[in-house]
Phi, psi and omega in degrees: 000315180300319179300318180295319179297317180296318180298316179297323181293311186282349173284345181258095183296329181298321180296320179300311182292329175297320178292320177299317179296322180297311181294326176298317180297317179297319179299313181297318180298318180296317186281338187257333186280149178293153182292133177224175179297332181289343178300330181295339182268000180297150176293155179300321181302320181292335182274351184266149181195250183305321181294316178296314181297318179298314180298317180294322180296338178294334178265054180282174181305325176294319176295320177300319178298315180297312181295324178293318177301314183294315179295318180292322185279327189235003179064232183272359192293341183240013177298334181300335183296331180294329177279316184296321183281346183301306180296329178295316178296316179302314182298307187286326179287326175297319179297316180296319179295318180297318179301314180296313184288325181287314186272338185078014179223151177285178183298314183297320179296321178289321176296319178300324184282326191244351186228166184300144181301323183299323179296316179299312186292323178296313181298314183294319180296313180295322177298317180298317180296311182297318180295321179297318177295319178296321177300315179301314181294319182291316179295320177298319179294321178297317178298316179295322180295317180294325177296321177299324183282315189233001184078188179101197186259124177299319182298320178293322178294321178301313179298317182298316181294324176297316180294316180300315180300315180294318180298319180297315184287325187272321191250347178270122181302145185304320179300335174272325188289320181300311177295331178294315176299319180299318179293325180296338178299337180293344177300332182291342177297342176302325182281335172289316181295325183301320182300328185273006172248006173238159182278123183238125175280083191301325179300312179294322180298312181296320181296312183287338176287317183274335179233066186289152174266098183283158183216151176255011178293149186300316183292326178292314179298320179296322178295318178296317177301317181298318180294314179298315181295328178283323186283316183252097186239139183301326183297334178290324178298310183295319183294310185294320178299314182290327178290326173299318178295315180300314180297318181297319181289332181276343184265118180302134176089350180266140181227162172306144186295335178294336178254348178224067184298340180293342179272357190295315185302311181294315186289318180291327175293318178299315180300318181297312179297312182302315184287318178301313181293315181299313180288325176296317178299315181301311183287329176297316179294317177302317178301314182291327177294313177299319181294317178302314179295325182292315186279349179247291186294309182297320182294339178251021174062027174262097189246349183261083180248124183255329184227164178295326179293322176298320179298316180297316182294319179291334182289331189302307182289343183266323186245353177099169184294323184295315178297321178298315181295317178300312182297317184288316178294330176298323178299315181293315181297315180291329176295318178298331177280316190283322184300313176299327181286321176297312179293319182293319180294323176296319180294318177301314183296312182294313182296320178292323179296325181266001181059043176268161170299136184229163169125133174291346176279352180267153176289159185306312185286344180267355177215055188298319179297316180301310181289333177297319179296318177301314182295313183297313181298318181290315180297317178296323176299320177294313183300321181301334178285350179253008180257177179271007180294130179289115184297329180291316177293322179297320180292326176299313180294327175297318178295320178298313180297314178301318179295319182294316184277342182296322184294306178297326178296316179297319179297314179298317178301316181294320178294321178293320187291347178250007180270126179295326181286346177261310190258352182059224181284001185255028173300151183287152181279177184297322180298313180293324177297314180298317180295320178296316179291329175296318178296315181295318180294316179300318180293323177297318178296319179297316180297317178299316178297321179298314182293320179296314180298320180296318181297320182276000000 
Protein backbone atom coordinates (compact mmCIF):
# COMPACT_ATOMS: atom_id res chain seq x y z
CA UNK A 1 0.00 0.00 0.00
CA UNK A 2 2.79 2.40 0.93
CA UNK A 3 4.52 1.67 -2.36
CA UNK A 4 1.34 2.51 -4.31
CA UNK A 5 0.87 5.77 -2.41
CA UNK A 6 4.47 6.79 -3.07
CA UNK A 7 4.17 5.97 -6.76
CA UNK A 8 0.98 8.01 -7.08
CA UNK A 9 2.59 10.93 -5.29
CA UNK A 10 5.79 11.05 -7.31
CA UNK A 11 3.95 10.60 -10.60
CA UNK A 12 2.45 14.03 -10.04
CA UNK A 13 5.21 16.55 -10.76
CA UNK A 14 2.95 19.46 -9.87
CA UNK A 15 2.69 18.25 -6.30
CA UNK A 16 6.46 18.03 -5.99
CA UNK A 17 6.95 21.61 -7.20
CA UNK A 18 4.12 22.84 -4.99
CA UNK A 19 5.90 21.38 -1.98
CA UNK A 20 9.22 22.88 -3.07
CA UNK A 21 7.51 26.25 -3.46
CA UNK A 22 5.94 25.89 -0.03
CA UNK A 23 9.27 25.16 1.70
CA UNK A 24 10.88 27.95 -0.30
CA UNK A 25 8.21 30.36 0.96
CA UNK A 26 8.73 29.21 4.55
CA UNK A 27 12.49 29.63 4.17
CA UNK A 28 12.11 33.15 2.74
CA UNK A 29 9.67 34.17 5.50
CA UNK A 30 12.07 32.94 8.17
CA UNK A 31 15.09 34.67 6.66
CA UNK A 32 13.43 37.98 5.84
CA UNK A 33 11.11 38.86 8.69
CA UNK A 34 12.42 40.73 11.74
CA UNK A 35 12.93 38.76 14.91
CA UNK A 36 9.89 38.69 17.18
CA UNK A 37 8.77 36.76 20.21
CA UNK A 38 6.96 34.36 17.91
CA UNK A 39 10.29 33.25 16.45
CA UNK A 40 10.79 31.19 19.61
CA UNK A 41 7.82 29.09 18.51
CA UNK A 42 9.32 28.25 15.11
CA UNK A 43 9.88 24.60 14.37
CA UNK A 44 13.42 23.29 14.63
CA UNK A 45 13.36 22.48 10.91
CA UNK A 46 12.76 26.15 10.06
CA UNK A 47 15.79 27.17 12.11
CA UNK A 48 18.15 24.81 10.30
CA UNK A 49 20.10 25.67 7.18
CA UNK A 50 23.84 25.88 6.38
CA UNK A 51 24.86 23.88 9.46
CA UNK A 52 22.49 20.99 8.73
CA UNK A 53 23.44 20.89 5.05
CA UNK A 54 27.16 21.04 5.88
CA UNK A 55 26.89 18.24 8.42
CA UNK A 56 24.91 16.02 6.06
CA UNK A 57 27.35 16.63 3.21
CA UNK A 58 30.10 15.26 5.44
CA UNK A 59 28.49 11.81 5.07
CA UNK A 60 29.01 11.72 1.31
CA UNK A 61 29.54 8.45 -0.63
CA UNK A 62 33.29 8.68 0.00
CA UNK A 63 32.60 9.06 3.70
CA UNK A 64 30.18 6.13 3.59
CA UNK A 65 32.97 4.04 2.05
CA UNK A 66 35.39 5.05 4.82
CA UNK A 67 32.91 4.36 7.63
CA UNK A 68 31.98 1.03 6.05
CA UNK A 69 35.64 0.04 5.79
CA UNK A 70 36.24 0.91 9.42
CA UNK A 71 33.15 -0.92 10.67
CA UNK A 72 33.89 -4.00 8.55
CA UNK A 73 37.54 -4.08 9.51
CA UNK A 74 37.37 -3.29 13.23
CA UNK A 75 33.83 -3.98 14.38
CA UNK A 76 32.86 -1.80 17.34
CA UNK A 77 36.44 -0.78 18.15
CA UNK A 78 36.32 2.64 16.45
CA UNK A 79 32.74 3.68 17.17
CA UNK A 80 34.09 6.04 19.87
CA UNK A 81 35.39 8.39 17.19
CA UNK A 82 31.83 9.49 16.34
CA UNK A 83 31.47 10.83 19.88
CA UNK A 84 34.97 12.28 20.19
CA UNK A 85 34.84 14.24 16.93
CA UNK A 86 31.41 15.78 17.63
CA UNK A 87 32.56 18.69 19.86
CA UNK A 88 35.54 19.27 17.57
CA UNK A 89 33.25 19.59 14.56
CA UNK A 90 30.85 21.84 16.45
CA UNK A 91 33.68 24.11 17.50
CA UNK A 92 35.38 24.58 14.17
CA UNK A 93 32.18 24.75 12.09
CA UNK A 94 30.63 27.30 14.46
CA UNK A 95 33.74 29.45 14.07
CA UNK A 96 33.58 29.26 10.27
CA UNK A 97 29.87 30.13 10.29
CA UNK A 98 30.44 33.08 12.64
CA UNK A 99 33.23 34.46 10.47
CA UNK A 100 30.93 34.43 7.45
CA UNK A 101 27.90 35.91 9.22
CA UNK A 102 29.84 38.55 11.17
CA UNK A 103 32.05 39.82 8.33
CA UNK A 104 29.73 39.28 5.36
CA UNK A 105 32.57 37.49 3.52
CA UNK A 106 33.61 33.87 3.11
CA UNK A 107 36.84 32.37 4.41
CA UNK A 108 38.85 32.89 1.22
CA UNK A 109 37.79 36.55 1.00
CA UNK A 110 38.88 37.12 4.59
CA UNK A 111 42.19 35.33 4.10
CA UNK A 112 42.79 37.46 0.98
CA UNK A 113 42.14 40.60 3.00
CA UNK A 114 44.23 39.84 6.08
CA UNK A 115 46.93 37.31 5.13
CA UNK A 116 49.72 36.86 2.53
CA UNK A 117 48.58 35.98 -1.01
CA UNK A 118 50.81 32.90 -1.22
CA UNK A 119 48.98 31.31 1.74
CA UNK A 120 45.62 31.91 0.12
CA UNK A 121 46.62 30.56 -3.29
CA UNK A 122 48.24 27.40 -1.90
CA UNK A 123 45.18 26.60 0.23
CA UNK A 124 42.71 27.31 -2.58
CA UNK A 125 44.67 25.28 -5.16
CA UNK A 126 44.93 22.25 -2.87
CA UNK A 127 41.25 22.57 -1.97
CA UNK A 128 40.28 22.61 -5.65
CA UNK A 129 42.35 19.48 -6.36
CA UNK A 130 41.01 17.57 -3.34
CA UNK A 131 37.40 18.54 -4.05
CA UNK A 132 37.64 17.48 -7.70
CA UNK A 133 38.94 14.05 -6.69
CA UNK A 134 36.15 13.76 -4.11
CA UNK A 135 33.58 14.72 -6.74
CA UNK A 136 34.92 11.96 -9.01
CA UNK A 137 34.70 9.39 -6.22
CA UNK A 138 31.20 10.45 -5.18
CA UNK A 139 29.77 10.50 -8.71
CA UNK A 140 31.37 7.12 -9.39
CA UNK A 141 29.83 5.70 -6.21
CA UNK A 142 26.40 7.05 -7.17
CA UNK A 143 26.69 5.45 -10.61
CA UNK A 144 27.69 2.10 -9.11
CA UNK A 145 24.86 2.29 -6.57
CA UNK A 146 22.23 2.96 -9.22
CA UNK A 147 23.57 0.07 -11.29
CA UNK A 148 23.15 -2.21 -8.26
CA UNK A 149 19.53 -1.11 -7.94
CA UNK A 150 18.32 -1.19 -11.54
CA UNK A 151 21.17 -2.49 -13.72
CA UNK A 152 22.47 -0.63 -16.75
CA UNK A 153 25.68 1.27 -17.46
CA UNK A 154 27.66 2.87 -14.64
CA UNK A 155 29.32 5.28 -17.08
CA UNK A 156 25.99 6.60 -18.35
CA UNK A 157 24.80 7.08 -14.79
CA UNK A 158 28.02 8.95 -13.95
CA UNK A 159 27.40 11.36 -16.83
CA UNK A 160 23.73 11.75 -15.83
CA UNK A 161 24.54 12.57 -12.21
CA UNK A 162 27.16 15.09 -13.31
CA UNK A 163 24.65 16.81 -15.61
CA UNK A 164 21.91 16.81 -12.94
CA UNK A 165 24.26 18.38 -10.42
CA UNK A 166 25.27 21.14 -12.85
CA UNK A 167 21.69 21.88 -13.89
CA UNK A 168 20.59 22.22 -10.27
CA UNK A 169 23.40 24.61 -9.38
CA UNK A 170 23.29 26.75 -12.50
CA UNK A 171 19.61 27.01 -13.35
CA UNK A 172 17.65 26.54 -10.11
CA UNK A 173 17.26 29.88 -8.28
CA UNK A 174 18.91 29.93 -4.87
CA UNK A 175 15.65 30.45 -2.91
CA UNK A 176 14.50 27.11 -4.38
CA UNK A 177 17.90 25.45 -4.29
CA UNK A 178 18.66 26.01 -0.58
CA UNK A 179 15.48 24.22 0.64
CA UNK A 180 16.14 21.45 -1.91
CA UNK A 181 19.59 20.81 -0.44
CA UNK A 182 18.05 20.93 3.02
CA UNK A 183 15.46 18.32 2.05
CA UNK A 184 18.15 16.04 0.57
CA UNK A 185 19.71 15.75 4.03
CA UNK A 186 16.79 13.45 4.89
CA UNK A 187 18.41 10.81 2.65
CA UNK A 188 20.79 10.11 5.52
CA UNK A 189 17.90 8.73 7.57
CA UNK A 190 18.29 5.62 5.43
CA UNK A 191 21.36 4.72 7.50
CA UNK A 192 19.49 5.20 10.75
CA UNK A 193 16.71 2.95 9.46
CA UNK A 194 19.18 0.29 8.25
CA UNK A 195 20.41 -0.39 11.78
CA UNK A 196 16.90 -1.23 12.91
CA UNK A 197 16.43 -3.97 10.32
CA UNK A 198 19.50 -5.88 11.48
CA UNK A 199 20.13 -7.51 14.86
CA UNK A 200 22.29 -5.31 17.09
CA UNK A 201 23.71 -6.33 20.52
CA UNK A 202 23.14 -2.86 21.97
CA UNK A 203 24.67 -3.60 25.37
CA UNK A 204 27.99 -4.61 23.85
CA UNK A 205 27.85 -1.71 21.38
CA UNK A 206 27.38 0.90 24.12
CA UNK A 207 30.10 -0.65 26.29
CA UNK A 208 32.72 -0.75 23.52
CA UNK A 209 31.76 2.76 22.38
CA UNK A 210 32.18 4.29 25.83
CA UNK A 211 35.04 2.02 26.99
CA UNK A 212 36.98 1.35 23.77
CA UNK A 213 40.03 -0.88 23.55
CA UNK A 214 42.54 1.48 21.98
CA UNK A 215 45.52 0.23 20.00
CA UNK A 216 48.79 1.59 18.65
CA UNK A 217 48.91 -0.89 15.77
CA UNK A 218 49.45 0.71 12.36
CA UNK A 219 46.18 -0.49 10.82
CA UNK A 220 44.15 0.75 13.80
CA UNK A 221 45.82 4.17 13.72
CA UNK A 222 45.25 4.41 9.98
CA UNK A 223 41.54 3.68 10.48
CA UNK A 224 41.26 6.41 13.14
CA UNK A 225 43.12 8.80 10.82
CA UNK A 226 40.68 7.94 8.02
CA UNK A 227 37.66 8.75 10.21
CA UNK A 228 39.14 12.06 11.36
CA UNK A 229 40.14 13.01 7.83
CA UNK A 230 36.66 12.21 6.56
CA UNK A 231 34.85 13.96 9.40
CA UNK A 232 36.84 17.22 9.60
CA UNK A 233 37.29 18.43 6.01
CA UNK A 234 38.34 21.89 4.75
CA UNK A 235 35.61 22.09 2.12
CA UNK A 236 33.04 22.09 4.94
CA UNK A 237 34.67 25.17 6.50
CA UNK A 238 34.53 27.11 3.25
CA UNK A 239 30.99 25.99 2.42
CA UNK A 240 29.33 26.86 5.73
CA UNK A 241 31.00 30.28 5.94
CA UNK A 242 29.99 31.13 2.36
CA UNK A 243 26.45 29.84 2.82
CA UNK A 244 26.00 32.13 5.82
CA UNK A 245 27.06 35.00 3.56
CA UNK A 246 24.77 33.81 0.76
CA UNK A 247 21.77 33.53 3.08
CA UNK A 248 22.44 36.95 4.58
CA UNK A 249 22.64 38.60 1.16
CA UNK A 250 19.45 36.94 -0.03
CA UNK A 251 17.42 37.95 3.04
CA UNK A 252 15.95 41.50 2.89
CA UNK A 253 17.03 43.67 5.79
CA UNK A 254 19.89 41.46 6.95
CA UNK A 255 23.43 42.81 7.08
CA UNK A 256 26.83 41.54 8.29
CA UNK A 257 26.81 41.65 12.07
CA UNK A 258 29.75 44.07 12.20
CA UNK A 259 27.45 46.67 10.61
CA UNK A 260 24.16 45.46 12.14
CA UNK A 261 25.01 44.32 15.69
CA UNK A 262 21.34 44.48 16.69
CA UNK A 263 20.80 41.28 14.67
CA UNK A 264 23.50 39.40 16.57
CA UNK A 265 21.45 37.76 19.33
CA UNK A 266 19.03 36.10 16.94
CA UNK A 267 21.61 35.16 14.32
CA UNK A 268 24.28 33.77 16.64
CA UNK A 269 21.67 31.69 18.44
CA UNK A 270 20.44 30.33 15.10
CA UNK A 271 24.01 29.47 14.07
CA UNK A 272 24.57 27.66 17.36
CA UNK A 273 21.39 25.57 17.03
CA UNK A 274 21.97 24.92 13.33
CA UNK A 275 25.57 23.77 13.84
CA UNK A 276 24.90 21.60 16.90
CA UNK A 277 22.05 19.81 15.13
CA UNK A 278 23.92 19.53 11.82
CA UNK A 279 27.10 18.10 13.33
CA UNK A 280 25.13 15.86 15.68
CA UNK A 281 23.14 14.50 12.74
CA UNK A 282 26.35 13.97 10.77
CA UNK A 283 28.09 12.02 13.53
CA UNK A 284 24.97 10.03 14.39
CA UNK A 285 24.76 8.84 10.79
CA UNK A 286 28.50 8.06 10.70
CA UNK A 287 28.03 6.01 13.88
CA UNK A 288 25.17 4.04 12.35
CA UNK A 289 27.07 3.35 9.12
CA UNK A 290 30.03 1.97 11.09
CA UNK A 291 27.65 0.00 13.29
CA UNK A 292 25.77 -1.49 10.33
CA UNK A 293 29.04 -2.68 8.79
CA UNK A 294 30.24 -4.00 12.15
CA UNK A 295 27.15 -6.11 12.96
CA UNK A 296 26.86 -7.52 9.45
CA UNK A 297 30.11 -7.53 7.48
CA UNK A 298 32.60 -7.77 10.37
CA UNK A 299 30.60 -10.47 12.13
CA UNK A 300 30.80 -12.57 8.94
CA UNK A 301 34.52 -11.92 8.42
CA UNK A 302 33.95 -9.65 5.41
CA UNK A 303 36.62 -7.05 6.13
CA UNK A 304 37.95 -6.00 2.73
CA UNK A 305 35.54 -3.24 1.67
CA UNK A 306 36.89 -0.60 -0.73
CA UNK A 307 33.83 1.37 -1.86
CA UNK A 308 30.35 2.26 -0.61
CA UNK A 309 28.83 0.19 -3.43
CA UNK A 310 30.82 -2.86 -2.31
CA UNK A 311 29.52 -2.34 1.20
CA UNK A 312 25.94 -2.23 -0.07
CA UNK A 313 26.42 -5.34 -2.21
CA UNK A 314 28.02 -7.29 0.64
CA UNK A 315 25.21 -6.24 2.96
CA UNK A 316 22.47 -7.79 0.83
CA UNK A 317 22.91 -11.52 1.59
CA UNK A 318 23.53 -10.78 5.28
CA UNK A 319 20.83 -8.23 6.13
CA UNK A 320 18.28 -8.74 3.38
CA UNK A 321 16.94 -6.78 0.42
CA UNK A 322 15.33 -4.02 2.47
CA UNK A 323 18.59 -3.11 4.23
CA UNK A 324 20.40 -3.29 0.89
CA UNK A 325 17.90 -0.91 -0.76
CA UNK A 326 18.07 1.56 2.14
CA UNK A 327 21.86 1.56 2.13
CA UNK A 328 22.13 1.91 -1.65
CA UNK A 329 19.54 4.65 -2.07
CA UNK A 330 21.27 6.51 0.75
CA UNK A 331 24.46 6.58 -1.34
CA UNK A 332 22.60 8.22 -4.23
CA UNK A 333 20.77 10.71 -1.99
CA UNK A 334 23.89 11.82 -0.14
CA UNK A 335 25.79 12.06 -3.41
CA UNK A 336 23.17 14.41 -4.86
CA UNK A 337 23.71 16.57 -1.78
CA UNK A 338 27.50 16.35 -1.53
CA UNK A 339 28.59 16.85 -5.15
CA UNK A 340 27.10 20.37 -5.42
CA UNK A 341 28.65 21.28 -2.07
CA UNK A 342 32.09 20.02 -3.09
CA UNK A 343 31.91 21.94 -6.37
CA UNK A 344 30.32 24.96 -4.71
CA UNK A 345 32.88 25.23 -1.90
CA UNK A 346 35.70 25.12 -4.47
CA UNK A 347 33.95 27.82 -6.51
CA UNK A 348 33.44 30.04 -3.46
CA UNK A 349 37.10 29.69 -2.51
CA UNK A 350 38.50 30.40 -5.99
CA UNK A 351 36.07 33.24 -6.76
CA UNK A 352 36.68 34.93 -3.40
CA UNK A 353 40.45 34.53 -3.82
CA UNK A 354 40.22 36.22 -7.24
CA UNK A 355 37.66 38.82 -6.04
CA UNK A 356 35.09 37.68 -8.62
CA UNK A 357 31.31 38.05 -8.26
CA UNK A 358 30.08 35.01 -6.36
CA UNK A 359 26.93 33.28 -5.31
CA UNK A 360 24.39 30.65 -6.32
CA UNK A 361 21.87 33.47 -6.05
CA UNK A 362 23.43 35.21 -9.06
CA UNK A 363 22.60 34.50 -12.68
CA UNK A 364 25.13 32.60 -14.78
CA UNK A 365 26.33 35.58 -16.83
CA UNK A 366 26.71 37.77 -13.74
CA UNK A 367 29.05 35.33 -11.98
CA UNK A 368 30.77 33.61 -14.90
CA UNK A 369 34.03 32.87 -13.07
CA UNK A 370 32.20 31.37 -10.09
CA UNK A 371 30.05 29.09 -12.25
CA UNK A 372 33.03 28.19 -14.44
CA UNK A 373 34.77 26.66 -11.43
CA UNK A 374 31.64 24.65 -10.60
CA UNK A 375 31.44 23.39 -14.19
CA UNK A 376 35.15 22.59 -14.48
CA UNK A 377 35.32 20.76 -11.13
CA UNK A 378 32.20 18.69 -11.90
CA UNK A 379 33.21 17.89 -15.50
CA UNK A 380 36.72 16.86 -14.40
CA UNK A 381 35.13 14.70 -11.71
CA UNK A 382 33.06 12.94 -14.36
CA UNK A 383 36.05 12.54 -16.70
CA UNK A 384 38.21 10.96 -13.96
CA UNK A 385 35.71 8.08 -13.87
CA UNK A 386 36.62 7.29 -17.51
CA UNK A 387 40.39 7.16 -16.93
CA UNK A 388 42.67 4.40 -15.67
CA UNK A 389 43.27 6.27 -12.41
CA UNK A 390 42.62 4.01 -9.44
CA UNK A 391 39.73 5.71 -7.55
CA UNK A 392 40.83 4.22 -4.21
CA UNK A 393 44.37 5.60 -4.56
CA UNK A 394 42.98 8.93 -5.80
CA UNK A 395 40.71 9.12 -2.77
CA UNK A 396 43.68 8.36 -0.52
CA UNK A 397 45.58 11.29 -2.00
CA UNK A 398 42.52 13.45 -1.59
CA UNK A 399 42.44 12.53 2.11
CA UNK A 400 46.14 13.37 2.41
CA UNK A 401 45.60 16.77 0.78
CA UNK A 402 42.54 17.50 2.91
CA UNK A 403 44.45 16.57 6.03
CA UNK A 404 47.42 18.73 5.12
CA UNK A 405 45.43 21.87 4.34
CA UNK A 406 42.91 21.46 7.16
CA UNK A 407 45.45 22.34 9.85
CA UNK A 408 46.64 25.71 8.44
CA UNK A 409 43.07 26.63 7.50
CA UNK A 410 41.89 25.92 11.04
CA UNK A 411 44.79 27.89 12.51
CA UNK A 412 44.03 30.88 10.26
CA UNK A 413 40.32 30.69 11.17
CA UNK A 414 41.15 30.69 14.87
CA UNK A 415 43.49 33.65 14.49
CA UNK A 416 40.86 35.58 12.54
CA UNK A 417 38.09 34.75 14.99
CA UNK A 418 39.88 36.54 17.87
CA UNK A 419 40.91 39.64 15.90
CA UNK A 420 38.98 42.80 16.72
CA UNK A 421 39.68 44.27 13.27
CA UNK A 422 37.99 41.22 11.69
CA UNK A 423 35.20 40.29 14.11
CA UNK A 424 34.62 43.55 15.96
CA UNK A 425 32.77 42.88 19.24
CA UNK A 426 31.91 39.35 18.07
CA UNK A 427 35.29 37.70 18.68
CA UNK A 428 34.90 34.16 19.95
CA UNK A 429 35.02 33.51 23.70
CA UNK A 430 37.61 31.47 25.58
CA UNK A 431 35.51 28.31 25.53
CA UNK A 432 35.08 28.43 21.76
CA UNK A 433 38.74 29.33 21.31
CA UNK A 434 39.84 26.37 23.43
CA UNK A 435 37.53 24.02 21.54
CA UNK A 436 38.85 25.32 18.22
CA UNK A 437 42.47 24.85 19.22
CA UNK A 438 41.67 21.35 20.49
CA UNK A 439 40.20 20.55 17.07
CA UNK A 440 43.23 22.00 15.26
CA UNK A 441 45.69 20.17 17.54
CA UNK A 442 43.81 16.89 17.23
CA UNK A 443 43.79 17.23 13.46
CA UNK A 444 47.51 18.03 13.42
CA UNK A 445 48.22 14.88 15.44
CA UNK A 446 46.01 12.88 13.09
CA UNK A 447 47.77 14.24 10.00
CA UNK A 448 51.17 13.46 11.53
CA UNK A 449 50.02 9.92 12.35
CA UNK A 450 48.68 9.56 8.81
CA UNK A 451 51.98 10.59 7.26
CA UNK A 452 54.00 8.34 9.60
CA UNK A 453 51.70 5.39 8.91
CA UNK A 454 51.85 6.05 5.19
CA UNK A 455 55.67 6.15 5.19
CA UNK A 456 55.84 2.87 7.09
